[in-house]
C-alpha positions in Angstrom: 37.9 112.3 78.8 38.3 114.4 81.8 39.9 117.9 81.3 42.8 117.1 83.8 44.1 114.1 81.2 44.0 116.6 78.1 46.8 118.2 77.0 47.5 121.4 78.7 49.7 124.7 78.8 50.9 125.7 82.1 51.7 129.0 83.1 53.8 130.0 86.6 53.6 133.6 87.7 52.3 136.5 89.5 48.6 137.9 90.0 48.5 141.5 90.5 45.2 143.5 91.9 45.4 146.7 90.1 43.9 149.9 91.5 44.3 153.0 89.2 43.0 156.4 90.1 42.3 158.9 87.4 41.9 162.8 88.4 39.6 164.9 86.3 41.7 167.8 85.9 44.5 169.8 87.7 45.9 167.0 90.0 46.9 168.6 93.5 49.6 166.7 95.6 48.8 166.2 99.3 44.9 166.7 98.7 41.8 164.7 97.6 41.4 165.2 93.8 37.7 164.3 92.0 38.3 161.7 89.6 37.5 157.7 89.1 38.9 154.6 90.3 39.3 151.3 88.3 40.3 148.2 89.2 41.2 145.4 87.2 43.7 142.4 87.3 46.8 142.1 86.1 50.5 140.5 85.8 51.9 139.4 82.9 51.7 135.7 83.3 48.2 136.0 84.5 47.2 138.2 81.3 48.9 135.4 79.2 46.8 132.8 80.9 43.7 134.8 80.7 44.2 135.2 76.9 44.7 131.3 76.6 41.7 130.5 78.4 39.6 132.8 76.3 41.0 131.0 73.2 39.7 127.5 74.9 43.3 126.5 75.2 43.4 124.1 78.2 45.5 126.3 80.7 46.7 125.6 84.3 47.9 128.8 85.9 49.9 128.3 89.1 50.0 131.9 90.9 50.3 133.3 94.3 47.9 135.2 96.1 46.6 136.1 99.7 43.6 134.7 101.4 42.0 137.9 100.9 39.0 139.4 98.9 41.2 140.6 96.2 43.0 137.1 96.2 39.4 135.7 96.2 37.8 138.0 93.4 40.9 136.7 91.2 40.1 133.2 91.8 36.6 133.9 91.0 37.3 135.8 87.8 39.3 132.9 86.8 36.6 130.4 87.4 34.4 132.5 85.3 36.4 132.0 82.2 37.4 128.5 83.1 40.9 129.0 83.8 42.4 126.5 86.6 44.0 128.1 89.1 43.3 125.3 91.8 47.3 124.6 92.1 48.1 128.2 93.0 49.9 128.9 96.3 47.1 130.7 99.0 48.9 132.4 101.7 47.0 133.0 104.5 47.3 136.6 106.6 49.1 138.3 103.4 48.1 140.5 100.9 47.5 139.4 97.0 50.1 141.2 95.2 48.7 144.9 94.6 49.6 147.8 92.2 47.8 151.2 93.3 48.5 154.2 91.1 47.3 157.8 90.7 47.4 159.4 87.3 47.0 163.2 86.6 44.6 164.6 84.1 47.2 163.9 81.3 47.2 160.2 82.0 50.7 160.3 83.8 51.8 158.7 87.0 52.1 161.1 89.9 52.8 158.4 92.7 52.2 154.6 92.8 52.8 151.7 95.6 53.4 148.3 94.8 52.9 145.5 97.3 54.4 142.2 96.2 55.9 141.1 99.8 53.8 137.9 99.3 55.9 136.6 96.2 58.5 135.6 98.6 56.6 132.8 100.1 57.4 130.8 96.9 59.9 128.4 97.8 61.7 125.3 96.1 59.5 123.1 98.4 56.5 124.4 96.6 57.8 123.9 93.3 58.5 120.3 93.9 55.0 120.0 95.4 53.7 120.8 91.7 56.3 118.2 90.1 53.5 116.1 88.3 51.8 118.9 86.9 55.0 120.5 85.6 56.4 117.3 84.2 52.9 116.6 82.5 52.6 119.9 81.0 53.0 120.1 77.1 54.7 123.8 77.6 55.3 126.0 80.7 55.4 129.7 80.1 57.3 131.6 82.5 58.5 135.2 83.2 61.6 136.8 84.9 59.9 138.2 88.1 61.7 135.8 90.4 65.3 134.7 89.0 65.9 132.5 92.1 62.9 130.3 91.6 63.2 130.6 87.9 66.8 129.0 88.1 65.3 126.1 90.2 62.5 125.4 88.0 64.9 125.3 84.7 67.7 123.4 86.5 65.5 120.7 88.4 62.8 120.5 85.4 64.9 120.9 82.3 64.4 117.6 80.7 60.6 117.1 81.8 58.7 119.9 79.9 59.4 122.6 77.3 60.0 126.1 78.8 58.7 129.4 77.0 60.3 132.8 78.1 58.5 136.0 78.2 61.4 138.4 79.3 59.1 140.9 80.5 61.7 144.0 80.5 65.0 144.5 79.4 66.3 145.2 83.0 64.8 141.8 84.3 65.8 139.5 81.7 69.5 140.8 82.3 69.5 139.0 85.6 68.8 135.5 83.8 70.9 135.6 80.7 72.6 132.3 82.0 69.5 130.6 81.9 68.3 131.3 78.6 70.0 127.9 76.9 67.3 126.2 79.1 64.3 127.5 77.2 62.7 125.6 74.1 61.1 129.0 73.0 61.9 132.4 73.7 59.9 135.8 72.7 62.1 139.0 73.5 61.4 142.4 71.9 64.3 144.2 70.2 65.8 145.6 73.5 65.4 142.7 75.6 66.8 140.5 72.7 69.8 143.2 72.6 70.4 142.5 75.9 70.6 138.8 75.8 72.9 138.7 72.7 75.0 141.6 73.4 74.6 143.6 70.3 72.1 146.1 68.9 69.6 145.0 66.4 69.6 148.2 64.1 69.2 146.3 60.9 67.5 143.1 59.7 70.6 141.5 59.3 71.2 142.2 62.9 68.3 140.4 63.7 69.0 137.4 61.7 72.4 137.4 63.6 70.5 137.3 66.8 68.2 134.6 65.7 71.2 132.4 64.8 72.9 133.3 68.0 69.7 131.9 69.9 69.6 129.0 67.9 73.1 128.2 68.5 72.4 127.9 72.0 70.0 125.4 71.5 66.9 127.4 71.5 64.3 125.8 69.3 61.7 128.7 68.6 62.9 132.0 68.5 60.3 134.9 68.3 61.8 138.5 68.3 58.9 141.4 68.8 60.1 144.5 66.4 57.0 146.3 67.3 55.5 148.1 64.3 57.9 146.2 62.1 56.2 143.0 62.9 57.8 139.7 64.3 60.9 137.9 63.7 60.7 134.1 63.8 63.4 131.3 63.4 62.6 127.8 64.2 65.6 126.2 62.2 63.7 125.2 59.0 61.7 128.4 58.3 63.2 131.9 59.1 61.4 135.3 58.4 59.4 138.4 59.5 55.7 138.9 59.2 54.0 142.3 59.6 50.3 143.4 59.8 49.4 146.4 57.5 47.3 149.0 58.9 46.8 148.4 62.5 44.7 150.7 64.6 46.4 151.4 68.3 44.1 152.8 71.2 46.6 151.0 73.9 49.5 149.0 73.6 49.5 147.7 76.9 49.1 143.7 76.9 50.3 143.5 73.4 53.3 141.5 74.7 50.9 139.2 76.6 48.4 138.3 74.1 51.1 137.9 71.7 52.3 135.1 74.1 48.9 133.7 74.2 48.7 133.4 70.3 52.0 131.6 70.2 50.9 129.2 72.7 47.5 128.7 70.8 49.5 127.9 67.7 51.7 125.1 69.6 48.8 123.5 71.3 46.8 123.3 67.8 49.9 122.2 65.6 49.8 125.6 63.5 52.7 126.0 61.0 55.2 128.6 62.4 53.9 131.3 60.0 50.2 130.6 61.0 51.5 130.6 64.8 52.9 134.0 64.1 49.9 135.4 62.3 47.7 134.2 65.1 49.8 135.8 67.8 49.9 139.2 65.8 46.1 139.1 65.2 45.7 138.8 68.9 48.2 141.7 69.7 46.2 143.8 67.0 43.2 143.1 68.8 44.6 144.1 72.1 45.8 147.3 71.1 42.5 148.3 69.3 41.0 148.7 73.1 41.6 150.7 75.8 41.4 147.4 78.3 44.9 145.4 78.6 42.7 142.0 77.9 40.1 142.8 75.1 36.9 141.8 76.6 35.7 140.1 73.6 38.8 138.2 72.9 38.0 134.6 71.8 38.8 132.3 68.6 35.8 134.0 66.8 37.1 137.4 66.9 40.9 136.2 66.0 39.3 134.4 63.0 37.7 137.5 61.8 41.0 139.6 62.3 42.9 136.9 60.4 40.5 137.2 57.4 40.6 140.7 57.0 44.5 141.6 57.7 46.8 142.4 55.4 50.3 141.1 55.7 53.8 141.8 54.5 56.0 138.8 54.7 59.8 138.2 54.2 61.3 134.5 54.1 64.8 134.1 54.3 
């Protein structure tokens, strides 16, 4: 059977070319500062897709990039890990989305430039040109970066596939509150959940109330990230909170992206909701144990190793 005929997870979102400059000491504005410059690939959905590909989840990633060296390097990196980006929109004469920042010796940002103009090139016509890919996907993972296109996708293809939401941020998710009932699965953090449900999540009872609220909207799977307090889950049959104990932290960036990828792995491999949550937490633990946004050795073997040695606190309601 060819890969294209196998069940697949579809991800749609922005790929970002990140350029970060780190000064060694005594940052001086309006001057050249000794330091080092690192280049990496980012974007929430791109990170989710890469993590999934590293787990050997059959993944199609539709993104938007320019026909420049930055875009070509992103495509090459995807090819190297067998991440299918061939249906992406490549725009001639435009710059691939780019984020450039300068950090001082304390790691604090002094200045940054964000070049995302190319994202305006995504149209409803482009989305419709990918209709078959959308309809044949087991699930489609989306973020909140482009509310207009998000609404078109959800309302046009609401009965064709199962949509999964990564809200990205509280400010962004506030713009799409009316679209939440279209999602099969959501994975907000505590603050994002508060924005969506309209009340604070200070206690376990509040979190359960939020879970019931989202379920009442027709959402099948509710996952709420509670940071160090674990992940709340509710699929209408099972409800609880699972927390990993004694997790070392180096850099929390990318933890949410790998968590969503772990949930996707569970969905595509028919894991129970509890095992799915544990897989997602293990992936987050691996991610935050390393300085990079995506752990360089992320894959099934390291996740299995973590699962075998992790200690859990679990509460079922």
